[in-house]
C-alpha atoms as a printed R data frame, in Angstrom:
    type eleno elety resid chain resno       x       y      z
1   ATOM     1    CA   MET     A     1   0.000   0.000  0.000
2   ATOM     2    CA   ARG     A     2   1.565   3.250 -1.108
3   ATOM     3    CA   PRO     A     3   0.715   6.681  0.275
4   ATOM     4    CA   ALA     A     4  -0.786   9.107 -2.194
5   ATOM     5    CA   SER     A     5   0.923  12.360 -3.154
6   ATOM     6    CA   THR     A     6   1.166  14.775 -0.261
7   ATOM     7    CA   ARG     A     7   0.806  17.878 -2.478
8   ATOM     8    CA   THR     A     8  -1.779  20.251 -0.998
9   ATOM     9    CA   VAL     A     9  -4.575  20.892 -3.511
10  ATOM    10    CA   GLY     A    10  -8.238  21.667 -3.162
11  ATOM    11    CA   PHE     A    11 -10.686  18.762 -3.430
12  ATOM    12    CA   HIS     A    12 -13.982  17.440 -2.099
13  ATOM    13    CA   ILE     A    13 -14.674  14.263 -0.143
14  ATOM    14    CA   VAL     A    14 -17.960  12.927 -1.475
15  ATOM    15    CA   GLY     A    15 -20.370  10.076 -0.809
16  ATOM    16    CA   GLY     A    16 -19.458   9.332  2.798
17  ATOM    17    CA   ARG     A    17 -21.234   9.680  6.123
18  ATOM    18    CA   VAL     A    18 -19.620  12.624  7.875
19  ATOM    19    CA   LEU     A    19 -19.342  13.082 11.641
20  ATOM    20    CA   ALA     A    20 -20.238  16.771 11.784
21  ATOM    21    CA   GLY     A    21 -20.660  17.923 15.364
22  ATOM    22    CA   GLU     A    22 -22.452  15.210 17.311
23  ATOM    23    CA   HIS     A    23 -24.213  13.504 14.402
24  ATOM    24    CA   PHE     A    24 -23.463  11.675 11.184
25  ATOM    25    CA   ILE     A    25 -24.784  13.389  8.060
26  ATOM    26    CA   GLU     A    26 -24.663  12.739  4.328
27  ATOM    27    CA   ALA     A    27 -22.499  15.591  3.034
28  ATOM    28    CA   ALA     A    28 -19.548  16.577  0.886
29  ATOM    29    CA   VAL     A    29 -16.535  18.007  2.715
30  ATOM    30    CA   GLU     A    30 -14.459  20.647  0.979
31  ATOM    31    CA   VAL     A    31 -10.716  20.598  1.636
32  ATOM    32    CA   THR     A    32  -9.220  23.938  0.633
33  ATOM    33    CA   GLN     A    33  -5.834  24.608 -0.926
34  ATOM    34    CA   ALA     A    34  -4.834  26.198  2.382
35  ATOM    35    CA   GLY     A    35  -5.285  22.821  4.103
36  ATOM    36    CA   LEU     A    36  -8.463  23.787  5.944
37  ATOM    37    CA   ILE     A    37 -12.015  22.482  5.909
38  ATOM    38    CA   GLY     A    38 -14.209  24.673  3.764
39  ATOM    39    CA   ASP     A    39 -17.877  24.023  3.133
40  ATOM    40    CA   VAL     A    40 -19.617  20.985  4.644
41  ATOM    41    CA   GLY     A    41 -22.678  20.562  2.465
42  ATOM    42    CA   SER     A    42 -23.860  19.419 -0.916
43  ATOM    43    CA   ARG     A    43 -21.479  21.203 -3.342
44  ATOM    44    CA   ALA     A    44 -18.726  19.015 -4.813
45  ATOM    45    CA   ASP     A    45 -16.851  20.624 -7.688
46  ATOM    46    CA   GLY     A    46 -13.525  19.612 -9.219
47  ATOM    47    CA   ARG     A    47 -11.207  16.981 -7.831
48  ATOM    48    CA   ARG     A    48 -12.951  14.447 -5.613
49  ATOM    49    CA   LEU     A    49 -12.143  11.684 -3.179
50  ATOM    50    CA   ASP     A    50 -14.894   9.065 -3.282
51  ATOM    51    CA   ALA     A    51 -15.952   8.057  0.243
52  ATOM    52    CA   GLU     A    52 -18.888   5.893 -0.829
53  ATOM    53    CA   GLY     A    53 -19.532   3.334  1.904
54  ATOM    54    CA   LEU     A    54 -17.092   5.014  4.282
55  ATOM    55    CA   LEU     A    55 -17.276   7.057  7.458
56  ATOM    56    CA   VAL     A    56 -15.579  10.466  7.354
57  ATOM    57    CA   LEU     A    57 -14.183  11.266 10.789
58  ATOM    58    CA   PRO     A    58 -11.948  13.912 12.364
59  ATOM    59    CA   GLY     A    59  -8.313  12.827 12.414
60  ATOM    60    CA   ILE     A    60  -7.054  11.171 15.584
61  ATOM    61    CA   VAL     A    61  -5.116  13.370 18.017
62  ATOM    62    CA   ASP     A    62  -2.787  11.055 19.943
63  ATOM    63    CA   ILE     A    63  -1.718  12.994 23.030
64  ATOM    64    CA   HIS     A    64   0.554  10.261 24.431
65  ATOM    65    CA   GLY     A    65   2.390   7.499 22.598
66  ATOM    66    CA   ASP     A    66   5.797   5.929 23.008
67  ATOM    67    CA   ALA     A    67   5.593   2.979 20.601
68  ATOM    68    CA   PHE     A    68   8.247   4.750 18.516
69  ATOM    69    CA   GLU     A    69  10.770   3.441 21.064
70  ATOM    70    CA   ARG     A    70  10.327  -0.030 19.576
71  ATOM    71    CA   GLN     A    71  11.403   1.328 16.200
72  ATOM    72    CA   MET     A    72  14.551   2.657 17.871
73  ATOM    73    CA   MET     A    73  15.272  -0.421 19.999
74  ATOM    74    CA   PRO     A    74  13.253  -3.422 18.766
75  ATOM    75    CA   ARG     A    75  15.285  -5.694 21.035
76  ATOM    76    CA   ALA     A    76  17.392  -4.995 24.097
77  ATOM    77    CA   GLN     A    77  20.547  -3.119 23.040
78  ATOM    78    CA   VAL     A    78  19.626  -3.407 19.329
79  ATOM    79    CA   HIS     A    79  19.594   0.182 18.067
80  ATOM    80    CA   PHE     A    80  18.398   1.784 14.817
81  ATOM    81    CA   PRO     A    81  18.964   5.413 13.740
82  ATOM    82    CA   ILE     A    82  16.448   7.882 15.135
83  ATOM    83    CA   ASP     A    83  15.503   9.330 11.743
84  ATOM    84    CA   ILE     A    84  14.656   5.868 10.373
85  ATOM    85    CA   ALA     A    85  12.629   5.105 13.499
86  ATOM    86    CA   LEU     A    86  10.646   8.350 13.319
87  ATOM    87    CA   LEU     A    87   9.896   8.022  9.612
88  ATOM    88    CA   GLU     A    88   8.650   4.468 10.096
89  ATOM    89    CA   THR     A    89   6.586   5.577 13.082
90  ATOM    90    CA   ASP     A    90   5.038   8.334 10.957
91  ATOM    91    CA   ARG     A    91   3.907   5.766  8.398
92  ATOM    92    CA   GLN     A    92   2.321   3.674 11.141
93  ATOM    93    CA   ALA     A    93   0.564   6.700 12.611
94  ATOM    94    CA   VAL     A    94  -1.170   7.909  9.454
95  ATOM    95    CA   ALA     A    95  -2.032   4.358  8.390
96  ATOM    96    CA   ASN     A    96  -4.001   4.139 11.643
97  ATOM    97    CA   GLY     A    97  -5.768   7.485 11.213
98  ATOM    98    CA   ILE     A    98  -3.509   9.505 13.532
99  ATOM    99    CA   THR     A    99  -3.028  12.991 12.111
100 ATOM   100    CA   THR     A   100  -1.533  14.671 15.194
101 ATOM   101    CA   VAL     A   101   0.981  12.659 17.189
102 ATOM   102    CA   PHE     A   102   2.641  13.591 20.458
103 ATOM   103    CA   HIS     A   103   5.734  11.461 20.906
104 ATOM   104    CA   GLY     A   104   6.058  10.670 24.592
105 ATOM   105    CA   VAL     A   105   9.798  11.161 25.009
106 ATOM   106    CA   THR     A   106  10.909  10.132 28.491
107 ATOM   107    CA   TRP     A   107  13.865  11.964 30.011
108 ATOM   108    CA   SER     A   108  14.776   9.991 33.070
109 ATOM   109    CA   TRP     A   109  17.601   9.722 35.554
110 ATOM   110    CA   GLU     A   110  18.257   6.352 33.898
111 ATOM   111    CA   PRO     A   111  20.908   6.192 31.198
112 ATOM   112    CA   GLY     A   112  20.273   4.443 27.892
113 ATOM   113    CA   LEU     A   113  17.044   4.612 25.904
114 ATOM   114    CA   ARG     A   114  15.476   7.132 28.291
115 ATOM   115    CA   GLY     A   115  18.615   9.044 29.183
116 ATOM   116    CA   PRO     A   116  19.597  12.668 28.427
117 ATOM   117    CA   ASP     A   117  21.493  12.054 25.175
118 ATOM   118    CA   ASN     A   118  18.519  10.218 23.712
119 ATOM   119    CA   ALA     A   119  16.044  12.923 24.784
120 ATOM   120    CA   ARG     A   120  18.154  15.631 23.167
121 ATOM   121    CA   ALA     A   121  18.649  13.586 20.017
122 ATOM   122    CA   LEU     A   122  14.924  12.865 19.714
123 ATOM   123    CA   LEU     A   123  13.992  16.515 20.111
124 ATOM   124    CA   ALA     A   124  16.518  17.535 17.461
125 ATOM   125    CA   ALA     A   125  15.344  14.768 15.120
126 ATOM   126    CA   ILE     A   126  11.656  15.694 15.493
127 ATOM   127    CA   GLU     A   127  12.446  19.332 14.765
128 ATOM   128    CA   GLY     A   128  14.669  18.446 11.809
129 ATOM   129    CA   LEU     A   129  12.258  15.948 10.251
130 ATOM   130    CA   ARG     A   130   8.988  17.742 10.968
131 ATOM   131    CA   ALA     A   131   8.564  19.087  7.423
132 ATOM   132    CA   LYS     A   132   8.971  15.573  6.007
133 ATOM   133    CA   LEU     A   133   6.525  13.871  8.350
134 ATOM   134    CA   ALA     A   134   2.925  13.302  7.274
135 ATOM   135    CA   ALA     A   135   1.388  13.607 10.747
136 ATOM   136    CA   ASP     A   136   1.690  16.834 12.707
137 ATOM   137    CA   THR     A   137   4.440  15.609 15.032
138 ATOM   138    CA   ARG     A   138   4.978  17.170 18.458
139 ATOM   139    CA   LEU     A   139   6.954  16.551 21.644
140 ATOM   140    CA   HIS     A   140   5.318  15.307 24.833
141 ATOM   141    CA   LEU     A   141   8.211  15.411 27.280
142 ATOM   142    CA   ARG     A   142   7.764  12.853 30.042
143 ATOM   143    CA   HIS     A   143   9.933  14.292 32.802
144 ATOM   144    CA   GLU     A   144  10.910  11.867 35.542
145 ATOM   145    CA   THR     A   145  10.583  14.096 38.579
146 ATOM   146    CA   TYR     A   146  13.686  12.676 40.276
147 ATOM   147    CA   ASN     A   147  15.738  13.767 37.262
148 ATOM   148    CA   LEU     A   148  16.719  16.959 39.056
149 ATOM   149    CA   ASP     A   149  19.813  17.616 36.955
150 ATOM   150    CA   ALA     A   150  17.612  18.179 33.880
151 ATOM   151    CA   GLU     A   151  15.562  21.028 35.361
152 ATOM   152    CA   ALA     A   152  17.508  23.989 33.955
153 ATOM   153    CA   GLU     A   153  17.666  22.558 30.447
154 ATOM   154    CA   ILE     A   154  13.968  21.713 30.408
155 ATOM   155    CA   ILE     A   155  13.122  25.254 31.540
156 ATOM   156    CA   ALA     A   156  15.186  26.547 28.609
157 ATOM   157    CA   TRP     A   157  13.282  24.233 26.242
158 ATOM   158    CA   LEU     A   158   9.990  25.507 27.647
159 ATOM   159    CA   ALA     A   159  11.026  29.129 27.167
160 ATOM   160    CA   ALA     A   160  11.955  28.382 23.540
161 ATOM   161    CA   ARG     A   161   8.605  26.583 22.982
162 ATOM   162    CA   ARG     A   162  10.369  23.396 21.955
163 ATOM   163    CA   ILE     A   163   8.014  21.316 24.133
164 ATOM   164    CA   ASP     A   164   4.292  20.945 23.392
165 ATOM   165    CA   VAL     A   165   3.246  18.956 26.490
166 ATOM   166    CA   LEU     A   166   5.153  18.520 29.756
167 ATOM   167    CA   ALA     A   167   4.243  15.503 31.867
168 ATOM   168    CA   PHE     A   168   5.374  14.810 35.417
169 ATOM   169    CA   ASN     A   169   6.255  11.140 35.915
170 ATOM   170    CA   ASP     A   170   7.488   9.438 39.052
171 ATOM   171    CA   HIS     A   171   8.390   5.835 38.364
172 ATOM   172    CA   MET     A   172  10.775   5.574 41.313
173 ATOM   173    CA   PRO     A   173   8.272   3.491 43.377
174 ATOM   174    CA   LEU     A   174   7.917   1.106 40.440
175 ATOM   175    CA   VAL     A   175  11.676   0.705 40.166
176 ATOM   176    CA   PHE     A   176  11.999  -0.611 43.693
177 ATOM   177    CA   GLY     A   177   8.662  -2.373 43.537
178 ATOM   178    CA   ALA     A   178   9.939  -4.227 40.476
179 ATOM   179    CA   LEU     A   179  12.701  -5.829 42.502
180 ATOM   180    CA   SER     A   180  10.159  -8.458 43.480
181 ATOM   181    CA   ARG     A   181   9.163  -8.944 39.832
182 ATOM   182    CA   SER     A   182  12.337 -10.101 38.147
183 ATOM   183    CA   SER     A   183  11.048  -9.734 34.575
184 ATOM   184    CA   SER     A   184   9.986  -6.093 35.057
185 ATOM   185    CA   PHE     A   185  13.261  -5.177 36.710
186 ATOM   186    CA   ALA     A   186  15.240  -6.957 34.003
187 ATOM   187    CA   ARG     A   187  13.533  -4.842 31.314
188 ATOM   188    CA   MET     A   188  14.490  -1.642 33.145
189 ATOM   189    CA   VAL     A   189  18.101  -2.774 33.459
190 ATOM   190    CA   GLU     A   190  18.278  -3.842 29.798
191 ATOM   191    CA   ARG     A   191  16.885  -0.480 28.675
192 ATOM   192    CA   SER     A   192  19.556   1.359 30.672
193 ATOM   193    CA   GLY     A   193  22.511  -0.634 29.390
194 ATOM   194    CA   LEU     A   194  23.881  -0.979 32.953
195 ATOM   195    CA   SER     A   195  24.558  -4.032 35.041
196 ATOM   196    CA   HIS     A   196  22.061  -5.019 37.735
197 ATOM   197    CA   GLU     A   197  24.292  -3.685 40.498
198 ATOM   198    CA   ALA     A   198  25.144  -0.442 38.700
199 ATOM   199    CA   PHE     A   199  21.481   0.289 37.979
200 ATOM   200    CA   LEU     A   200  20.547  -0.172 41.629
201 ATOM   201    CA   ALA     A   201  23.384   2.095 42.702
202 ATOM   202    CA   VAL     A   202  22.174   4.871 40.371
203 ATOM   203    CA   ALA     A   203  18.569   4.473 41.571
204 ATOM   204    CA   GLU     A   204  19.577   4.626 45.224
205 ATOM   205    CA   ARG     A   205  21.691   7.742 44.661
206 ATOM   206    CA   VAL     A   206  18.873   9.506 42.836
207 ATOM   207    CA   ARG     A   207  16.258   8.496 45.404
208 ATOM   208    CA   SER     A   208  18.325  10.069 48.181
209 ATOM   209    CA   ARG     A   209  17.534  13.519 46.726
210 ATOM   210    CA   GLY     A   210  13.779  13.076 47.111
211 ATOM   211    CA   ASP     A   211  13.345  16.146 49.332
212 ATOM   212    CA   ASP     A   212  14.319  18.383 46.401
213 ATOM   213    CA   VAL     A   213  11.695  16.981 44.022
214 ATOM   214    CA   PRO     A   214   8.568  19.031 44.961
215 ATOM   215    CA   GLY     A   215  10.384  22.346 44.565
216 ATOM   216    CA   SER     A   216  11.719  21.300 41.169
217 ATOM   217    CA   ILE     A   217   8.237  20.299 40.001
218 ATOM   218    CA   ALA     A   218   6.834  23.677 41.074
219 ATOM   219    CA   ARG     A   219   9.545  25.606 39.209
220 ATOM   220    CA   LEU     A   220   9.015  23.573 36.039
221 ATOM   221    CA   ALA     A   221   5.260  24.028 36.283
222 ATOM   222    CA   ARG     A   222   5.640  27.821 36.552
223 ATOM   223    CA   ALA     A   223   7.867  27.857 33.485
224 ATOM   224    CA   ALA     A   224   5.374  25.739 31.514
225 ATOM   225    CA   VAL     A   225   2.403  27.906 32.479
226 ATOM   226    CA   ALA     A   226   4.348  31.042 31.550
227 ATOM   227    CA   GLY     A   227   5.088  29.550 28.144
228 ATOM   228    CA   GLY     A   228   1.545  28.318 27.518
229 ATOM   229    CA   VAL     A   229   2.627  24.665 27.536
230 ATOM   230    CA   THR     A   230   0.079  22.024 28.533
231 ATOM   231    CA   LEU     A   231   0.886  20.284 31.836
232 ATOM   232    CA   VAL     A   232   0.059  16.635 32.516
233 ATOM   233    CA   SER     A   233   0.430  14.571 35.683
234 ATOM   234    CA   HIS     A   234   1.024  10.867 35.161
235 ATOM   235    CA   ASP     A   235  -0.220   8.004 37.352
236 ATOM   236    CA   ASP     A   236  -1.767  10.183 40.070
237 ATOM   237    CA   GLU     A   237  -2.298   8.000 43.126
238 ATOM   238    CA   SER     A   238  -4.686  10.071 45.266
239 ATOM   239    CA   PRO     A   239  -7.142  12.977 45.149
240 ATOM   240    CA   GLU     A   240  -4.643  14.988 47.207
241 ATOM   241    CA   GLN     A   241  -1.900  14.449 44.662
242 ATOM   242    CA   ARG     A   242  -4.244  15.448 41.835
243 ATOM   243    CA   GLN     A   243  -5.268  18.572 43.760
244 ATOM   244    CA   TRP     A   244  -1.619  19.535 44.260
245 ATOM   245    CA   TYR     A   245  -0.824  19.194 40.577
246 ATOM   246    CA   ARG     A   246  -3.973  21.164 39.711
247 ATOM   247    CA   SER     A   247  -2.798  23.979 42.004
248 ATOM   248    CA   LEU     A   248   0.331  24.189 39.842
249 ATOM   249    CA   GLY     A   249  -1.737  24.672 36.670
250 ATOM   250    CA   CYS     A   250  -1.921  21.034 35.609
251 ATOM   251    CA   ARG     A   251  -5.449  20.287 34.360
252 ATOM   252    CA   VAL     A   252  -4.798  16.935 32.663
253 ATOM   253    CA   ALA     A   253  -4.646  13.683 34.653
254 ATOM   254    CA   GLU     A   254  -3.021  10.885 32.700
255 ATOM   255    CA   PHE     A   255  -3.731   7.306 33.776
256 ATOM   256    CA   PRO     A   256  -4.940   7.944 37.367
257 ATOM   257    CA   THR     A   257  -4.398   4.801 39.385
258 ATOM   258    CA   THR     A   258  -7.480   4.857 41.622
259 ATOM   259    CA   ILE     A   259 -11.182   5.475 41.129
260 ATOM   260    CA   GLU     A   260 -11.149   8.126 43.870
261 ATOM   261    CA   THR     A   261  -8.415  10.061 42.065
262 ATOM   262    CA   ALA     A   262 -10.306   9.932 38.781
263 ATOM   263    CA   GLU     A   263 -13.506  11.050 40.505
264 ATOM   264    CA   ALA     A   264 -11.699  14.019 42.032
265 ATOM   265    CA   ALA     A   265 -10.269  14.952 38.629
266 ATOM   266    CA   ALA     A   266 -13.660  14.697 36.932
267 ATOM   267    CA   ALA     A   267 -15.390  16.706 39.667
268 ATOM   268    CA   ALA     A   268 -12.880  19.521 39.148
269 ATOM   269    CA   GLY     A   269 -13.358  19.498 35.371
270 ATOM   270    CA   ASP     A   270  -9.904  18.096 34.597
271 ATOM   271    CA   ASP     A   271  -9.349  16.068 31.447
272 ATOM   272    CA   ILE     A   272  -8.608  12.404 32.141
273 ATOM   273    CA   VAL     A   273  -6.449  10.516 29.642
274 ATOM   274    CA   LEU     A   274  -6.699   6.729 29.589
275 ATOM   275    CA   GLY     A   275  -4.954   4.097 27.503
276 ATOM   276    CA   ALA     A   276  -6.700   2.987 24.315
277 ATOM   277    CA   PRO     A   277  -4.981  -0.447 24.480
278 ATOM   278    CA   ASN     A   278  -6.710  -0.930 27.825
279 ATOM   279    CA   VAL     A   279 -10.083  -0.570 26.069
280 ATOM   280    CA   VAL     A   280  -9.089  -2.848 23.175
281 ATOM   281    CA   ARG     A   281  -7.729  -5.599 25.428
282 ATOM   282    CA   GLY     A   282 -10.565  -5.406 27.953
283 ATOM   283    CA   GLY     A   283  -8.369  -4.260 30.830
284 ATOM   284    CA   SER     A   284  -4.994  -2.947 31.911
285 ATOM   285    CA   HIS     A   285  -1.950  -5.063 31.087
286 ATOM   286    CA   VAL     A   286  -0.546  -4.259 34.547
287 ATOM   287    CA   GLY     A   287  -3.762  -4.899 36.478
288 ATOM   288    CA   TRP     A   288  -4.815  -1.270 37.011
289 ATOM   289    CA   LEU     A   289  -8.171   0.368 36.306
290 ATOM   290    CA   ASP     A   290 -10.416  -0.830 33.468
291 ATOM   291    CA   ALA     A   291 -10.608   2.057 30.988
292 ATOM   292    CA   SER     A   292 -13.937   0.973 29.478
293 ATOM   293    CA   GLU     A   293 -15.515   0.895 32.912
294 ATOM   294    CA   MET     A   294 -14.027   4.301 33.708
295 ATOM   295    CA   ILE     A   295 -15.427   5.816 30.516
296 ATOM   296    CA   GLY     A   296 -18.836   4.324 31.270
297 ATOM   297    CA   ARG     A   297 -18.750   6.118 34.622
298 ATOM   298    CA   GLY     A   298 -17.787   9.437 33.063
299 ATOM   299    CA   LEU     A   299 -14.232   9.185 34.395
300 ATOM   300    CA   GLY     A   300 -12.351   9.240 31.099
301 ATOM   301    CA   SER     A   301 -12.408  12.034 28.539
302 ATOM   302    CA   ALA     A   302  -9.562  11.087 26.173
303 ATOM   303    CA   LEU     A   303  -7.852   7.958 24.893
304 ATOM   304    CA   ALA     A   304  -4.194   7.723 23.862
305 ATOM   305    CA   SER     A   305  -2.253   5.099 21.906
306 ATOM   306    CA   ASP     A   306   0.167   4.621 24.834
307 ATOM   307    CA   TYR     A   307   2.259   1.772 23.393
308 ATOM   308    CA   TYR     A   308   0.210   0.674 20.313
309 ATOM   309    CA   TYR     A   309  -0.687   2.980 17.418
310 ATOM   310    CA   PRO     A   310  -3.713   1.025 16.093
311 ATOM   311    CA   ALA     A   311  -5.380   1.255 19.525
312 ATOM   312    CA   PRO     A   312  -7.230   4.648 19.358
313 ATOM   313    CA   LEU     A   313  -9.103   3.650 16.183
314 ATOM   314    CA   LEU     A   314  -9.899   0.190 17.533
315 ATOM   315    CA   ALA     A   315 -10.909   1.511 20.958
316 ATOM   316    CA   ALA     A   316 -13.428   4.047 19.648
317 ATOM   317    CA   PHE     A   317 -15.076   1.481 17.387
318 ATOM   318    CA   GLY     A   318 -14.822  -1.142 20.125
319 ATOM   319    CA   LEU     A   319 -16.814   1.044 22.504
320 ATOM   320    CA   ALA     A   320 -19.465   1.369 19.781
321 ATOM   321    CA   SER     A   321 -19.376  -2.356 18.995
322 ATOM   322    CA   SER     A   322 -19.936  -3.252 22.649
323 ATOM   323    CA   GLU     A   323 -22.714  -0.621 22.815
324 ATOM   324    CA   LYS     A   324 -20.982   1.177 25.679
325 ATOM   325    CA   LEU     A   325 -21.082   4.395 23.622
326 ATOM   326    CA   ALA     A   326 -22.474   5.329 20.241
327 ATOM   327    CA   LEU     A   327 -19.664   5.970 17.762
328 ATOM   328    CA   GLU     A   328 -20.502   9.686 17.557
329 ATOM   329    CA   LYS     A   329 -19.922   9.823 21.336
330 ATOM   330    CA   ALA     A   330 -16.878   7.537 21.353
331 ATOM   331    CA   TRP     A   331 -14.950   9.216 18.520
332 ATOM   332    CA   PRO     A   332 -14.425  12.556 20.353
333 ATOM   333    CA   LEU     A   333 -12.393  10.571 22.917
334 ATOM   334    CA   VAL     A   334  -9.666  10.231 20.270
335 ATOM   335    CA   SER     A   335 -10.117  13.535 18.446
336 ATOM   336    CA   LYS     A   336 -11.942  16.500 19.950
337 ATOM   337    CA   THR     A   337 -11.093  16.022 23.638
338 ATOM   338    CA   PRO     A   338  -7.377  15.225 23.323
339 ATOM   339    CA   ALA     A   339  -7.053  18.223 20.985
340 ATOM   340    CA   LYS     A   340  -8.672  20.431 23.620
341 ATOM   341    CA   ALA     A   341  -6.556  18.945 26.402
342 ATOM   342    CA   ALA     A   342  -3.397  19.717 24.420
343 ATOM   343    CA   GLY     A   343  -4.541  23.270 23.704
344 ATOM   344    CA   LEU     A   344  -5.111  22.688 19.969
345 ATOM   345    CA   VAL     A   345  -8.290  24.579 19.122
346 ATOM   346    CA   ASP     A   346  -7.906  24.255 15.342
347 ATOM   347    CA   ARG     A   347  -8.635  20.521 15.018
348 ATOM   348    CA   GLY     A   348 -10.608  17.584 16.387
349 ATOM   349    CA   ARG     A   349 -13.886  18.486 14.652
350 ATOM   350    CA   ILE     A   350 -15.146  18.612 11.081
351 ATOM   351    CA   ALA     A   351 -16.256  22.203 10.674
352 ATOM   352    CA   PRO     A   352 -15.464  25.128  8.339
353 ATOM   353    CA   GLY     A   353 -12.164  26.801  9.157
354 ATOM   354    CA   ARG     A   354 -10.742  23.852 11.075
355 ATOM   355    CA   ARG     A   355  -7.529  22.167 10.031
356 ATOM   356    CA   ALA     A   356  -8.335  19.525  7.409
357 ATOM   357    CA   ASP     A   357  -7.349  16.441  9.413
358 ATOM   358    CA   LEU     A   358  -9.649  13.608  8.390
359 ATOM   359    CA   VAL     A   359  -9.745   9.830  8.308
360 ATOM   360    CA   LEU     A   360 -11.952   7.728  6.032
361 ATOM   361    CA   VAL     A   361 -12.882   4.387  7.577
362 ATOM   362    CA   GLU     A   362 -14.558   1.273  6.221
363 ATOM   363    CA   ALA     A   363 -16.526  -0.314  9.056
364 ATOM   364    CA   THR     A   364 -18.590  -3.103  7.534
365 ATOM   365    CA   ARG     A   365 -17.613  -4.939 10.704
366 ATOM   366    CA   ILE     A   366 -17.736  -2.299 13.403
367 ATOM   367    CA   ASP     A   367 -15.321  -4.283 15.571
368 ATOM   368    CA   ARG     A   368 -12.760  -4.395 12.746
369 ATOM   369    CA   PRO     A   369 -12.518  -0.858 11.296
370 ATOM   370    CA   ARG     A   370 -10.121  -0.314  8.398
371 ATOM   371    CA   VAL     A   371  -8.523   3.000  7.457
372 ATOM   372    CA   VAL     A   372  -8.921   3.669  3.736
373 ATOM   373    CA   ALA     A   373  -7.549   7.209  3.593
374 ATOM   374    CA   THR     A   374  -5.976   9.779  5.890
375 ATOM   375    CA   ILE     A   375  -5.815  13.508  5.190
376 ATOM   376    CA   ALA     A   376  -3.486  15.622  7.340
377 ATOM   377    CA   GLY     A   377  -3.399  19.382  6.954
378 ATOM   378    CA   GLY     A   378  -5.269  19.075  3.680
379 ATOM   379    CA   ARG     A   379  -2.796  16.542  2.224
380 ATOM   380    CA   ILE     A   380  -3.768  13.007  1.280
381 ATOM   381    CA   VAL     A   381  -1.019  11.230  3.193
382 ATOM   382    CA   TYR     A   382  -2.405   7.686  3.105
383 ATOM   383    CA   LEU     A   383  -4.666   6.014  0.545
384 ATOM   384    CA   ASN     A   384  -4.938   2.272  0.030
385 ATOM   385    CA   GLU     A   385  -7.704   2.345 -2.609
386 ATOM   386    CA   ALA     A   386  -6.258   4.600 -5.296
387 ATOM   387    CA   ASP     A   387  -9.320   4.374 -7.562
388 ATOM   388    CA   ARG     A   388 -11.269   6.478 -5.038
389 ATOM   389    CA   LEU     A   389  -9.322   9.558 -6.142
390 ATOM   390    CA   LEU     A   390 -11.377  10.961 -9.034
């Protein structure tokens, strides 16, 4: 399957059922030469993309995904160049209907795949390749809060608007909790490139500076708010922790670990990001909260690919297939709401003047949706049925 030309030209998408607002309608969608959505109605002049039998949906906004790491290191200590990994990831994203992708780049106190050199190299590669990538590609920096030595550099990145989302992660409890789960700990050690003993020594040294962590978080949060950068807290464990992050300007809770924490976030009007793979698989792979159940209780407003790029598409249709939500209610979980949470007001809906990010889906079997075409910024970046371009 070859992607179509990415040249931006005006055309109409005709014959499909269009999710316009909260309802599906029979309409033609104009894509302007400026890469925006024009008229949504009956007129369909000139070049056309035939969507007969297809659903026309807003493009997926993936606010958190780190599956690109497997393109960089498909096996422990087996490395591929970052540019090759990002280009391959881009192809996977648009083939699964993702038109805006936030790469969750972790900068940890660990060396190796999530160390400082890799974070810097990834940022530089994203910035250097951005014009060549089909999806609108952005940086979601996952800052390990014990990584105190990175604070000054991250503040400089925030001031230069090189970061689109800043997330606060604290995986230190998991590191020491994993000591009793040999397979989990082995993966962490392999990723770092250190020996078992050396990794533990680094972790112990970093953990000893725990008293300095809250102040560092507060300074980073102030810098992000000043620069208009979206703040995210990851794996909140309690309503009190969520309240503290909210007081710093963080209005997005990513993967809360308890029902009480999610309830507190929802009551305060915070966005709650859950993992789309959780929905697809019918539960968390690490035994945490069931995302489908959370959404049914109004405790999840956005779904992210997390570690699997096909998951947002499959999750939205899966919720419709299981009759937990109608598709017109499920699809905003992967488009409109994550766009809002990330501060992107120009996408996530099919409406005049919005960025022309669209995905055409064949859903004869609603539990097995298939992307036929993806349009990003008005460009046809993926098309696997070339005869639909008239």
